[in-house]
GUPAVEX-896001 format. One record per atom (N, C-alpha, C): residue number from 0; residue in one letter; chain; atom name; y, z, x. Coordinates in steps of 0.2 Angstrom, whole numbers, plus 5000, padded with zeros to 4 digits. Each point is the difference from the previous one (the first is absolute). Layout:
<rs>
{r NUM, "A", "A", "CA", {Y, Z, X}} ...
</rs>
This chain:
<rs>
{r 0, "M", "A", "N", {4940, 4933, 4945}} {r 0, "M", "A", "CA", {5007, 5003, 4995}} {r 0, "M", "A", "C", {5002, 4994, 4994}} {r 1, "V", "A", "N", {5002, 5003, 4997}} {r 1, "V", "A", "CA", {5001, 4996, 4993}} {r 1, "V", "A", "C", {5008, 4999, 5001}} {r 2, "R", "A", "N", {5003, 4994, 4999}} {r 2, "R", "A", "CA", {5007, 4996, 4999}} {r 2, "R", "A", "C", {5003, 5005, 4993}} {r 3, "Q", "A", "N", {5006, 5003, 5001}} {r 3, "Q", "A", "CA", {5003, 5004, 4995}} {r 3, "Q", "A", "C", {5007, 4999, 5002}} {r 4, "Q", "A", "N", {5006, 4999, 4996}} {r 4, "Q", "A", "CA", {5006, 5000, 5001}} {r 4, "Q", "A", "C", {5002, 5006, 5002}} {r 5, "L", "A", "N", {5005, 5001, 5004}} {r 5, "L", "A", "CA", {5002, 5009, 5001}} {r 5, "L", "A", "C", {5004, 5001, 4995}} {r 6, "P", "A", "N", {5002, 5006, 5000}} {r 6, "P", "A", "CA", {5003, 5003, 4993}} {r 6, "P", "A", "C", {5009, 4996, 5005}} {r 7, "Q", "A", "N", {5005, 5000, 4995}} {r 7, "Q", "A", "CA", {5005, 4997, 5003}} {r 7, "Q", "A", "C", {5003, 5006, 5007}} {r 8, "W", "A", "N", {5000, 5004, 4997}} {r 8, "W", "A", "CA", {5005, 5006, 5004}} {r 8, "W", "A", "C", {4996, 5000, 5008}} {r 9, "L", "A", "N", {4992, 4997, 4999}} {r 9, "L", "A", "CA", {4999, 5000, 5007}} {r 9, "L", "A", "C", {5000, 4995, 5004}} {r 10, "E", "A", "N", {5000, 4995, 4995}} {r 10, "E", "A", "CA", {4998, 4993, 5003}} {r 10, "E", "A", "C", {5009, 4998, 5005}} {r 11, "K", "A", "N", {5006, 5004, 4996}} {r 11, "K", "A", "CA", {5004, 4998, 5006}} {r 11, "K", "A", "C", {5002, 5004, 5006}} {r 12, "Y", "A", "N", {4994, 5005, 5000}} {r 12, "Y", "A", "CA", {5000, 5003, 5008}} {r 12, "Y", "A", "C", {4995, 4992, 5005}} {r 13, "A", "A", "N", {4994, 5001, 4995}} {r 13, "A", "A", "CA", {4995, 4995, 5003}} {r 13, "A", "A", "C", {5006, 4992, 5002}} {r 14, "L", "A", "N", {5004, 4997, 4996}} {r 14, "L", "A", "CA", {5002, 4994, 5003}} {r 14, "L", "A", "C", {5006, 4999, 5003}} {r 15, "K", "A", "N", {5003, 5009, 5000}} {r 15, "K", "A", "CA", {5004, 5000, 5008}} {r 15, "K", "A", "C", {4997, 5000, 5006}} {r 16, "L", "A", "N", {4994, 5005, 5000}} {r 16, "L", "A", "CA", {4997, 5002, 5005}} {r 16, "L", "A", "C", {4998, 4991, 5005}} {r 17, "S", "A", "N", {4997, 4996, 4994}} {r 17, "S", "A", "CA", {4997, 4994, 5001}} {r 17, "S", "A", "C", {5007, 4995, 5001}} {r 18, "Q", "A", "N", {5004, 5001, 5000}} {r 18, "Q", "A", "CA", {5006, 4996, 5000}} {r 18, "Q", "A", "C", {5005, 5002, 5007}} {r 19, "M", "A", "N", {4996, 5006, 5003}} {r 19, "M", "A", "CA", {5003, 5004, 5007}} {r 19, "M", "A", "C", {4994, 4996, 5005}} {r 20, "N", "A", "N", {4996, 4995, 4997}} {r 20, "N", "A", "CA", {4993, 4999, 5003}} {r 20, "N", "A", "C", {4996, 5004, 5003}} {r 21, "A", "A", "N", {4999, 5006, 4998}} {r 21, "A", "A", "CA", {4997, 5005, 5003}} {r 21, "A", "A", "C", {4993, 4998, 5000}} {r 22, "F", "A", "N", {4995, 4995, 4994}} {r 22, "F", "A", "CA", {4996, 5000, 5000}} {r 22, "F", "A", "C", {4998, 4993, 5001}} {r 23, "G", "A", "N", {5003, 4997, 5005}} {r 23, "G", "A", "CA", {5000, 4993, 5005}} {r 23, "G", "A", "C", {4999, 4994, 4995}} {r 24, "G", "A", "N", {5006, 4999, 4996}} {r 24, "G", "A", "CA", {5001, 4996, 4995}} {r 24, "G", "A", "C", {4996, 5000, 4994}} {r 25, "N", "A", "N", {4996, 5006, 4997}} {r 25, "N", "A", "CA", {4996, 5000, 4996}} {r 25, "N", "A", "C", {5004, 5003, 4996}} {r 26, "T", "A", "N", {4998, 5001, 4994}} {r 26, "T", "A", "CA", {5002, 5004, 4994}} {r 26, "T", "A", "C", {4997, 5006, 4998}} {r 27, "A", "A", "N", {5002, 5007, 5000}} {r 27, "A", "A", "CA", {4997, 5005, 5000}} {r 27, "A", "A", "C", {4998, 5000, 4992}} {r 28, "N", "A", "N", {4992, 5003, 5001}} {r 28, "N", "A", "CA", {4997, 5000, 4991}} {r 28, "N", "A", "C", {4995, 5005, 5001}} {r 29, "H", "A", "N", {5003, 5006, 5002}} {r 29, "H", "A", "CA", {4993, 5005, 4998}} {r 29, "H", "A", "C", {5006, 5006, 5001}} {r 30, "V", "A", "N", {5001, 5005, 4998}} {r 30, "V", "A", "CA", {5003, 5008, 5000}} {r 30, "V", "A", "C", {4995, 5005, 4996}} {r 31, "L", "A", "N", {5001, 5002, 5006}} {r 31, "L", "A", "CA", {4995, 5009, 4999}} {r 31, "L", "A", "C", {5004, 5005, 4999}} {r 32, "I", "A", "N", {5000, 5002, 4997}} {r 32, "I", "A", "CA", {5004, 5007, 4998}} {r 32, "I", "A", "C", {4996, 5005, 5000}} {r 33, "N", "A", "N", {5003, 5008, 5004}} {r 33, "N", "A", "CA", {4997, 5005, 5001}} {r 33, "N", "A", "C", {5003, 5007, 4999}} {r 34, "E", "A", "N", {5000, 5003, 4995}} {r 34, "E", "A", "CA", {5002, 5008, 5000}} {r 34, "E", "A", "C", {5000, 5005, 5004}} {r 35, "Y", "A", "N", {5001, 5002, 5006}} {r 35, "Y", "A", "CA", {4997, 5005, 5003}} {r 35, "Y", "A", "C", {5004, 5008, 4999}} {r 36, "A", "A", "N", {4995, 5004, 4997}} {r 36, "A", "A", "CA", {5006, 5008, 5002}} {r 36, "A", "A", "C", {5000, 5004, 5008}} {r 37, "S", "A", "N", {5005, 5003, 4999}} {r 37, "S", "A", "CA", {5000, 5003, 5005}} {r 37, "S", "A", "C", {4993, 5003, 5002}} {r 38, "G", "A", "N", {5001, 4999, 5008}} {r 38, "G", "A", "CA", {4992, 5002, 5002}} {r 38, "G", "A", "C", {4995, 4995, 5000}} {r 39, "Q", "A", "N", {5001, 4997, 4997}} {r 39, "Q", "A", "CA", {4994, 4992, 5000}} {r 39, "Q", "A", "C", {5002, 4996, 5004}} {r 40, "G", "A", "N", {4994, 4997, 5003}} {r 40, "G", "A", "CA", {5002, 4994, 5005}} {r 40, "G", "A", "C", {4994, 4996, 4998}} {r 41, "I", "A", "N", {4999, 4996, 5008}} {r 41, "I", "A", "CA", {4996, 4994, 4998}} {r 41, "I", "A", "C", {4996, 5001, 5009}} {r 42, "M", "A", "N", {4994, 4999, 5000}} {r 42, "M", "A", "CA", {4997, 5000, 5005}} {r 42, "M", "A", "C", {5001, 4993, 5005}} {r 43, "P", "A", "N", {5000, 5000, 5007}} {r 43, "P", "A", "CA", {5000, 4996, 5005}} {r 43, "P", "A", "C", {4996, 4993, 4997}} {r 44, "H", "A", "N", {5003, 4993, 4999}} {r 44, "H", "A", "CA", {4997, 4997, 4997}} {r 44, "H", "A", "C", {5003, 4992, 5003}} {r 45, "E", "A", "N", {4997, 4995, 4999}} {r 45, "E", "A", "CA", {5003, 4992, 5001}} {r 45, "E", "A", "C", {4999, 4996, 4993}} {r 46, "D", "A", "N", {5006, 4997, 5000}} {r 46, "D", "A", "CA", {5000, 4997, 4992}} {r 46, "D", "A", "C", {4996, 4993, 5000}} {r 47, "G", "A", "N", {4995, 4997, 5006}} {r 47, "G", "A", "CA", {4996, 4995, 5000}} {r 47, "G", "A", "C", {5001, 4994, 4998}} {r 48, "P", "A", "N", {4998, 4996, 5003}} {r 48, "P", "A", "CA", {5000, 4993, 4999}} {r 48, "P", "A", "C", {5002, 4996, 4995}} {r 49, "L", "A", "N", {5001, 5003, 4993}} {r 49, "L", "A", "CA", {5000, 4996, 4994}} {r 49, "L", "A", "C", {5008, 5000, 4999}} {r 50, "F", "A", "N", {5002, 5005, 5004}} {r 50, "F", "A", "CA", {5008, 5002, 5000}} {r 50, "F", "A", "C", {5006, 4997, 5004}} {r 51, "Y", "A", "N", {4995, 4998, 5009}} {r 51, "Y", "A", "CA", {5003, 4998, 5003}} {r 51, "Y", "A", "C", {5003, 4993, 5001}} {r 52, "P", "A", "N", {5007, 5000, 5002}} {r 52, "P", "A", "CA", {5001, 5003, 5006}} {r 52, "P", "A", "C", {5006, 5007, 4998}} {r 53, "T", "A", "N", {5004, 5000, 4993}} {r 53, "T", "A", "CA", {5004, 5003, 5000}} {r 53, "T", "A", "C", {4998, 5006, 4994}} {r 54, "V", "A", "N", {5004, 5007, 5001}} {r 54, "V", "A", "CA", {5001, 5003, 4994}} {r 54, "V", "A", "C", {5008, 5003, 4998}} {r 55, "A", "A", "N", {5001, 5000, 4996}} {r 55, "A", "A", "CA", {5008, 5002, 5000}} {r 55, "A", "A", "C", {4999, 5007, 4994}} {r 56, "T", "A", "N", {5002, 5005, 5001}} {r 56, "T", "A", "CA", {4999, 5007, 4996}} {r 56, "T", "A", "C", {5009, 5000, 4999}} {r 57, "I", "A", "N", {5002, 5004, 4993}} {r 57, "I", "A", "CA", {5005, 5002, 5000}} {r 57, "I", "A", "C", {4999, 5007, 4997}} {r 58, "N", "A", "N", {5003, 5006, 5003}} {r 58, "N", "A", "CA", {4998, 5006, 4999}} {r 58, "N", "A", "C", {5006, 5002, 4995}} {r 59, "T", "A", "N", {4999, 5005, 4995}} {r 59, "T", "A", "CA", {5004, 5003, 4995}} {r 59, "T", "A", "C", {4997, 5006, 4999}} {r 60, "G", "A", "N", {5006, 5007, 4999}} {r 60, "G", "A", "CA", {4998, 5006, 4999}} {r 60, "G", "A", "C", {5003, 5003, 5006}} {r 61, "S", "A", "N", {4993, 5004, 5001}} {r 61, "S", "A", "CA", {5001, 5003, 5008}} {r 61, "S", "A", "C", {5000, 4996, 5007}} {r 62, "H", "A", "N", {5001, 5004, 5005}} {r 62, "H", "A", "CA", {4998, 4995, 5005}} {r 62, "H", "A", "C", {4994, 5003, 5002}} {r 63, "T", "A", "N", {4997, 4995, 5005}} {r 63, "T", "A", "CA", {4994, 5001, 5004}} {r 63, "T", "A", "C", {4999, 4999, 5006}} {r 64, "L", "A", "N", {4996, 5002, 5005}} {r 64, "L", "A", "CA", {4998, 4997, 5005}} {r 64, "L", "A", "C", {4995, 4995, 5002}} {r 65, "L", "A", "N", {4999, 4995, 5002}} {r 65, "L", "A", "CA", {4996, 4997, 4997}} {r 65, "L", "A", "C", {4996, 4997, 5009}} {r 66, "D", "A", "N", {4995, 5004, 5002}} {r 66, "D", "A", "CA", {4998, 4999, 5006}} {r 66, "D", "A", "C", {4993, 4995, 5002}} {r 67, "F", "A", "N", {5002, 4999, 5007}} {r 67, "F", "A", "CA", {4996, 4993, 5002}} {r 67, "F", "A", "C", {4995, 5003, 5004}} {r 68, "Y", "A", "N", {4996, 4996, 5002}} {r 68, "Y", "A", "CA", {4993, 5004, 5003}} {r 68, "Y", "A", "C", {4998, 4993, 5004}} {r 69, "T", "A", "N", {4998, 5002, 5006}} {r 69, "T", "A", "CA", {4994, 4993, 5002}} {r 69, "T", "A", "C", {4994, 5003, 4997}} {r 70, "K", "A", "N", {4997, 4992, 5000}} {r 70, "K", "A", "CA", {4995, 5000, 4996}} {r 70, "K", "A", "C", {4993, 5004, 5003}} {r 71, "N", "A", "N", {5001, 5002, 5007}} {r 71, "N", "A", "CA", {4996, 5004, 5002}} {r 71, "N", "A", "C", {5004, 5007, 5002}} {r 72, "S", "A", "N", {5004, 5003, 4997}} {r 72, "S", "A", "CA", {5002, 5006, 5001}} {r 72, "S", "A", "C", {4996, 5006, 5002}} {r 73, "Q", "A", "N", {5003, 5003, 5005}} {r 73, "Q", "A", "CA", {4997, 5006, 5003}} {r 73, "Q", "A", "C", {5001, 5004, 4994}} {r 74, "T", "A", "N", {4996, 5007, 5000}} {r 74, "T", "A", "CA", {5002, 5006, 4996}} {r 74, "T", "A", "C", {5004, 5004, 5004}} {r 75, "V", "A", "N", {5002, 5007, 4997}} {r 75, "V", "A", "CA", {5003, 5004, 5004}} {r 75, "V", "A", "C", {4994, 5003, 5006}} {r 76, "E", "A", "N", {5002, 5002, 5005}} {r 76, "E", "A", "CA", {4995, 5002, 5006}} {r 76, "E", "A", "C", {4999, 5006, 4997}} {r 77, "G", "A", "N", {4993, 5001, 5001}} {r 77, "G", "A", "CA", {4996, 5007, 4998}} {r 77, "G", "A", "C", {4999, 5001, 4997}} {r 78, "D", "A", "N", {5001, 4996, 4993}} {r 78, "D", "A", "CA", {5002, 5001, 4994}} {r 78, "D", "A", "C", {4990, 5000, 4996}} {r 79, "A", "A", "N", {4997, 5006, 4999}} {r 79, "A", "A", "CA", {4995, 5000, 4997}} {r 79, "A", "A", "C", {4998, 4998, 4993}} {r 80, "D", "A", "N", {5007, 5000, 4997}} {r 80, "D", "A", "CA", {5000, 4998, 4993}} {r 80, "D", "A", "C", {4994, 4993, 4998}} {r 81, "P", "A", "N", {4995, 5001, 4996}} {r 81, "P", "A", "CA", {4997, 4995, 4999}} {r 81, "P", "A", "C", {5004, 4992, 4996}} {r 82, "N", "A", "N", {5006, 5003, 4997}} {r 82, "N", "A", "CA", {5003, 4995, 4999}} {r 82, "N", "A", "C", {5008, 5000, 5005}} {r 83, "P", "A", "N", {5000, 4998, 5004}} {r 83, "P", "A", "CA", {5004, 5001, 5005}} {r 83, "P", "A", "C", {5007, 4996, 4997}} {r 84, "Q", "A", "N", {5006, 5002, 5002}} {r 84, "Q", "A", "CA", {5007, 4998, 5000}} {r 84, "Q", "A", "C", {5000, 4992, 5004}} {r 85, "R", "A", "N", {5002, 4996, 4998}} {r 85, "R", "A", "CA", {5006, 4995, 5004}} {r 85, "R", "A", "C", {5005, 5002, 5004}} {r 86, "I", "A", "N", {5001, 4997, 5006}} {r 86, "I", "A", "CA", {5006, 5000, 5002}} {r 86, "I", "A", "C", {5004, 4992, 5001}} {r 87, "P", "A", "N", {5005, 5001, 4995}} {r 87, "P", "A", "CA", {5006, 4995, 4998}} {r 87, "P", "A", "C", {5000, 4998, 5007}} {r 88, "V", "A", "N", {5002, 4991, 5001}} {r 88, "V", "A", "CA", {5003, 4999, 5006}} {r 88, "V", "A", "C", {5007, 5000, 4998}} {r 89, "F", "A", "N", {5003, 5000, 4994}} {r 89, "F", "A", "CA", {5005, 5000, 4997}} {r 89, "F", "A", "C", {5002, 5000, 4995}} {r 90, "S", "A", "N", {5006, 5002, 4996}} {r 90, "S", "A", "CA", {4999, 5000, 4992}} {r 90, "S", "A", "C", {5008, 4997, 4999}} {r 91, "I", "A", "N", {5000, 4999, 4993}} {r 91, "I", "A", "CA", {5008, 4996, 4998}} {r 91, "I", "A", "C", {5002, 5005, 4995}} {r 92, "L", "A", "N", {5005, 5000, 4999}} {r 92, "L", "A", "CA", {5003, 5007, 4994}} {r 92, "L", "A", "C", {5002, 4993, 4994}} {r 93, "L", "A", "N", {4996, 5000, 4994}} {r 93, "L", "A", "CA", {5001, 4997, 4995}} {r 93, "L", "A", "C", {5004, 5005, 4996}} {r 94, "E", "A", "N", {5007, 4997, 5000}} {r 94, "E", "A", "CA", {5006, 5005, 4994}} {r 94, "E", "A", "C", {4999, 4997, 4996}} {r 95, "P", "A", "N", {5004, 5004, 4994}} {r 95, "P", "A", "CA", {5001, 4996, 4994}} {r 95, "P", "A", "C", {5000, 4994, 5000}} {r 96, "R", "A", "N", {5001, 4995, 4996}} {r 96, "R", "A", "CA", {5002, 4993, 5000}} {r 96, "R", "A", "C", {5000, 4996, 5004}} {r 97, "S", "A", "N", {4994, 5003, 5005}} {r 97, "S", "A", "CA", {4999, 4994, 5005}} {r 97, "S", "A", "C", {4996, 4996, 5001}} {r 98, "L", "A", "N", {5000, 4995, 5004}} {r 98, "L", "A", "CA", {4995, 4995, 4999}} {r 98, "L", "A", "C", {4997, 4998, 5008}} {r 99, "V", "A", "N", {4995, 5001, 5000}} {r 99, "V", "A", "CA", {4993, 4997, 5006}} {r 99, "V", "A", "C", {4997, 4996, 5001}} {r 100, "I", "A", "N", {5001, 4994, 5004}} {r 100, "I", "A", "CA", {4994, 4994, 5000}} {r 100, "I", "A", "C", {4998, 5001, 5006}} {r 101, "S", "A", "N", {4992, 5000, 5000}} {r 101, "S", "A", "CA", {4993, 5002, 5004}} {r 101, "S", "A", "C", {5000, 4992, 5001}} {r 102, "Q", "A", "N", {5001, 4996, 5006}} {r 102, "Q", "A", "CA", {4996, 4995, 5003}} {r 102, "Q", "A", "C", {4999, 5001, 5006}} {r 103, "R", "A", "N", {4997, 4992, 5004}} {r 103, "R", "A", "CA", {4997, 5001, 5007}} {r 103, "R", "A", "C", {4995, 5006, 5001}} {r 104, "D", "A", "N", {5004, 5003, 5006}} {r 104, "D", "A", "CA", {4998, 5005, 5004}} {r 104, "D", "A", "C", {4997, 5007, 4995}} {r 105, "A", "A", "N", {5004, 5001, 4997}} {r 105, "A", "A", "CA", {5001, 5006, 4995}} {r 105, "A", "A", "C", {4994, 4999, 4995}} {r 106, "Y", "A", "N", {4999, 4994, 4998}} {r 106, "Y", "A", "CA", {4994, 4998, 4996}} {r 106, "Y", "A", "C", {4994, 4999, 5002}} {r 107, "E", "A", "N", {5000, 4997, 5007}} {r 107, "E", "A", "CA", {4994, 4999, 5002}} {r 107, "E", "A", "C", {4997, 5005, 5004}} {r 108, "S", "A", "N", {5006, 5003, 5006}} {r 108, "S", "A", "CA", {4995, 5006, 5003}} {r 108, "S", "A", "C", {5000, 5006, 4998}} {r 109, "Y", "A", "N", {5003, 5003, 4995}} {r 109, "Y", "A", "CA", {5000, 5006, 4998}} {r 109, "Y", "A", "C", {4998, 5002, 4992}} {r 110, "L", "A", "N", {4999, 5007, 5001}} {r 110, "L", "A", "CA", {4997, 5003, 4991}} {r 110, "L", "A", "C", {5007, 5003, 5000}} {r 111, "H", "A", "N", {5000, 5000, 4993}} {r 111, "H", "A", "CA", {5005, 5003, 4999}} {r 111, "H", "A", "C", {4998, 5006, 4992}} {r 112, "G", "A", "N", {5004, 5005, 4999}} {r 112, "G", "A", "CA", {5000, 5005, 4996}} {r 112, "G", "A", "C", {5005, 5005, 5001}} {r 113, "I", "A", "N", {4998, 5004, 4994}} {r 113, "I", "A", "CA", {5006, 5006, 4999}} {r 113, "I", "A", "C", {4997, 5006, 4999}} {r 114, "R", "A", "N", {5002, 5006, 5004}} {r 114, "R", "A", "CA", {4995, 5007, 5001}} {r 114, "R", "A", "C", {5002, 5001, 4993}} {r 115, "E", "A", "N", {4995, 5005, 4999}} {r 115, "E", "A", "CA", {5001, 5005, 4991}} {r 115, "E", "A", "C", {5004, 5008, 5003}} {r 116, "V", "A", "N", {5005, 4997, 5000}} {r 116, "V", "A", "CA", {5004, 5006, 5001}} {r 116, "V", "A", "C", {5007, 5000, 4995}} {r 117, "K", "A", "N", {5002, 5005, 5000}} {r 117, "K", "A", "CA", {5005, 5003, 4994}} {r 117, "K", "A", "C", {5009, 5000, 5004}} {r 118, "S", "A", "N", {5000, 4999, 5008}} {r 118, "S", "A", "CA", {5005, 4999, 5001}} {r 118, "S", "A", "C", {4998, 4996, 5007}} {r 119, "D", "A", "N", {5006, 4997, 5004}} {r 119, "D", "A", "CA", {5000, 4995, 5005}} {r 119, "D", "A", "C", {5006, 5004, 5007}} {r 120, "V", "A", "N", {4996, 5001, 5005}} {r 120, "V", "A", "CA", {5005, 5001, 5007}} {r 120, "V", "A", "C", {5003, 4994, 5003}} {r 121, "I", "A", "N", {5005, 5000, 5001}} {r 121, "I", "A", "CA", {5005, 4995, 5003}} {r 121, "I", "A", "C", {4997, 5001, 5008}} {r 122, "T", "A", "N", {4996, 4996, 5001}} {r 122, "T", "A", "CA", {4998, 4997, 5009}} {r 122, "T", "A", "C", {5003, 4997, 5003}} {r 123, "D", "A", "N", {5000, 5000, 5007}} {r 123, "D", "A", "CA", {5001, 4992, 5004}} {r 123, "D", "A", "C", {4995, 4995, 4999}} {r 124, "R", "A", "N", {4995, 5000, 4998}} {r 124, "R", "A", "CA", {4994, 4995, 4997}} {r 124, "R", "A", "C", {5002, 4996, 4994}} {r 125, "I", "A", "N", {5006, 5001, 4998}} {r 125, "I", "A", "CA", {5004, 4997, 4993}} {r 125, "I", "A", "C", {5003, 4992, 5002}} {r 126, "A", "A", "N", {4996, 4994, 5002}} {r 126, "A", "A", "CA", {5003, 4995, 5002}} {r 126, "A", "A", "C", {5007, 4997, 4998}} {r 127, "N", "A", "N", {5002, 5002, 4992}} {r 127, "N", "A", "CA", {5005, 4998, 4997}} {r 127, "N", "A", "C", {5006, 5004, 4999}} {r 128, "L", "A", "N", {4996, 5008, 5003}} {r 128, "L", "A", "CA", {5008, 5005, 5000}} {r 128, "L", "A", "C", {5008, 4997, 5001}} {r 129, "Y", "A", "N", {5000, 4997, 5005}} {r 129, "Y", "A", "CA", {5006, 4996, 5001}} {r 129, "Y", "A", "C", {5004, 4998, 4994}} {r 130, "L", "A", "N", {4996, 4995, 4995}} {r 130, "L", "A", "CA", {5002, 4998, 4996}} {r 130, "L", "A", "C", {5001, 5004, 4991}} {r 131, "C", "A", "N", {4999, 5005, 5002}} {r 131, "C", "A", "CA", {5001, 5004, 4994}} {r 131, "C", "A", "C", {5002, 5005, 4999}} {r 132, "D", "A", "N", {5003, 5002, 4993}} {r 132, "D", "A", "CA", {5004, 5004, 5000}} {r 132, "D", "A", "C", {4999, 5009, 5006}} {r 133, "S", "A", "N", {5005, 5001, 5000}} {r 133, "S", "A", "CA", {5004, 5007, 5005}} {r 133, "S", "A", "C", {4993, 5003, 5000}} {r 134, "H", "A", "N", {4996, 4999, 5002}} {r 134, "H", "A", "CA", {4994, 5004, 5001}} {r 134, "H", "A", "C", {4999, 5005, 5007}} {r 135, "V", "A", "N", {4997, 5006, 5004}} {r 135, "V", "A", "CA", {5000, 5001, 5005}} {r 135, "V", "A", "C", {4994, 5005, 5002}} {r 136, "I", "A", "N", {4998, 4997, 5006}} {r 136, "I", "A", "CA", {4993, 5003, 5005}} {r 136, "I", "A", "C", {4998, 5007, 4996}} {r 137, "G", "A", "N", {4996, 5001, 4996}} {r 137, "G", "A", "CA", {5000, 5006, 4999}} {r 137, "G", "A", "C", {4997, 5002, 4991}} {r 138, "E", "A", "N", {5006, 4997, 4999}} {r 138, "E", "A", "CA", {5002, 5000, 4993}} {r 138, "E", "A", "C", {4995, 4998, 4994}} {r 139, "E", "A", "N", {5000, 5005, 4996}} {r 139, "E", "A", "CA", {4993, 4999, 4994}} {r 139, "E", "A", "C", {5002, 4999, 4994}} {r 140, "L", "A", "N", {4997, 4994, 4998}} {r 140, "L", "A", "CA", {5000, 4997, 4995}} {r 140, "L", "A", "C", {4996, 5000, 4994}} {r 141, "E", "A", "N", {5001, 5003, 4995}} {r 141, "E", "A", "CA", {4997, 5003, 4993}} {r 141, "E", "A", "C", {4997, 4993, 4997}} {r 142, "R", "A", "N", {4992, 4999, 4999}} {r 142, "R", "A", "CA", {5000, 4995, 4995}} {r 142, "R", "A", "C", {5000, 5000, 4993}} {r 143, "S", "A", "N", {5000, 4995, 4995}} {r 143, "S", "A", "CA", {5002, 5001, 4992}} {r 143, "S", "A", "C", {4995, 4995, 4999}} {r 144, "T", "A", "N", {4999, 4998, 4993}} {r 144, "T", "A", "CA", {4998, 4992, 4998}} {r 144, "T", "A", "C", {5004, 4995, 5002}} {r 145, "R", "A", "N", {4994, 4995, 5003}} {r 145, "R", "A", "CA", {5002, 4995, 5002}} {r 145, "R", "A", "C", {4995, 4992, 4997}} {r 146, "F", "A", "N", {5005, 4997, 5001}} {r 146, "F", "A", "CA", {4996, 4991, 4996}} {r 146, "F", "A", "C", {5000, 4996, 5006}} {r 147, "S", "A", "N", {4994, 4997, 5001}} {r 147, "S", "A", "CA", {5002, 4996, 5004}} {r 147, "S", "A", "C", {4997, 4993, 4997}} {r 148, "F", "A", "N", {5006, 4995, 5001}} {r 148, "F", "A", "CA", {4997, 4992, 4997}} {r 148, "F", "A", "C", {4998, 4996, 5005}} {r 149, "T", "A", "N", {4995, 4998, 5002}} {r 149, "T", "A", "CA", {4996, 4996, 5005}} {r 149, "T", "A", "C", {4999, 4992, 4997}} {r 150, "I", "A", "N", {5005, 4995, 5005}} {r 150, "I", "A", "CA", {5002, 4995, 4999}} {r 150, "I", "A", "C", {4994, 4993, 5004}} {r 151, "R", "A", "N", {4997, 4997, 4997}} {r 151, "R", "A", "CA", {4997, 4996, 5003}} {r 151, "R", "A", "C", {4997, 4993, 4999}} {r 152, "F", "A", "N", {5001, 4995, 5004}} {r 152, "F", "A", "CA", {4996, 4994, 4998}} {r 152, "F", "A", "C", {4993, 4998, 5001}} {r 153, "V", "A", "N", {4998, 5000, 4993}} {r 153, "V", "A", "CA", {4993, 4999, 4999}} {r 153, "V", "A", "C", {4996, 4992, 5003}} {r 154, "P", "A", "N", {4998, 4998, 5003}} {r 154, "P", "A", "CA", {5000, 4992, 5000}} {r 154, "P", "A", "C", {4994, 4997, 4996}} {r 155, "K", "A", "N", {4995, 5005, 4997}} {r 155, "K", "A", "CA", {4995, 4997, 4995}} {r 155, "K", "A", "C", {5000, 5003, 4993}} {r 156, "V", "A", "N", {5001, 5000, 4997}} {r 156, "V", "A", "CA", {5001, 5002, 4993}} {r 156, "V", "A", "C", {4995, 4995, 4994}} {r 157, "V", "A", "N", {4998, 5003, 4995}} {r 157, "V", "A", "CA", {4999, 4998, 4995}} {r 157, "V", "A", "C", {5004, 4997, 4995}} {r 158, "K", "A", "N", {5002, 4993, 4997}} {r 158, "K", "A", "CA", {5003, 4999, 4995}} {r 158, "K", "A", "C", {4999, 5001, 4993}} {r 159, "N", "A", "N", {4994, 5000, 4999}} {r 159, "N", "A", "CA", {4998, 5003, 4994}} {r 159, "N", "A", "C", {4994, 5005, 5001}} {r 160, "L", "A", "N", {4998, 5004, 4992}} {r 160, "L", "A", "CA", {4994, 5004, 5002}} {r 160, "L", "A", "C", {4997, 4998, 4993}} {r 161, "L", "A", "N", {4993, 4998, 5003}} {r 161, "L", "A", "CA", {4997, 4996, 4994}} {r 161, "L", "A", "C", {4995, 5008, 4997}} {r 162, "F", "A", "N", {4998, 4998, 4995}} {r 162, "F", "A", "CA", {4995, 5007, 4996}} {r 162, "F", "A", "C", {4994, 4996, 4998}} {r 163, "L", "A", "N", {4994, 4999, 5001}} {r 163, "L", "A", "CA", {4996, 5001, 4997}} {r 163, "L", "A", "C", {4997, 5003, 4994}} {r 164, "K", "A", "N", {4995, 4997, 4996}} {r 164, "K", "A", "CA", {4999, 5004, 4993}} {r 164, "K", "A", "C", {4993, 5001, 4999}} 
</rs>
């Protein structure tokens, strides 16, 4: 990664998270911005060692459910589909303007992903439901366009880019 100054409007969020010691005394130096249309998701994955041990994500626009899976997740029983769906261990409801910080066990022991659906149903597998707006089990939430700002500290960056002629 090549070091570049973050835009001022983004830098204030990276600095605020750093001041909260979210990155173990380090200053966040990387922001990934993604746009997701209704129905788009991201397959279960881990962020890997480059960003270890902390990833912070600000969610704007629509809500979404962030699903967590054990790394050796079982699939739906009796599923003959060659691309079977994993069963999430738990989910976190990311409301608009919410922040989620993944560290320790959430970073090391689980894969995380977002299902490709246009709506989400509130279930008892949502670990943070008691912290969210007044949603009830069984309620269906329609997704719309969502933006995620994933903020990280990357320990190894190149200070200058050399071009050879």
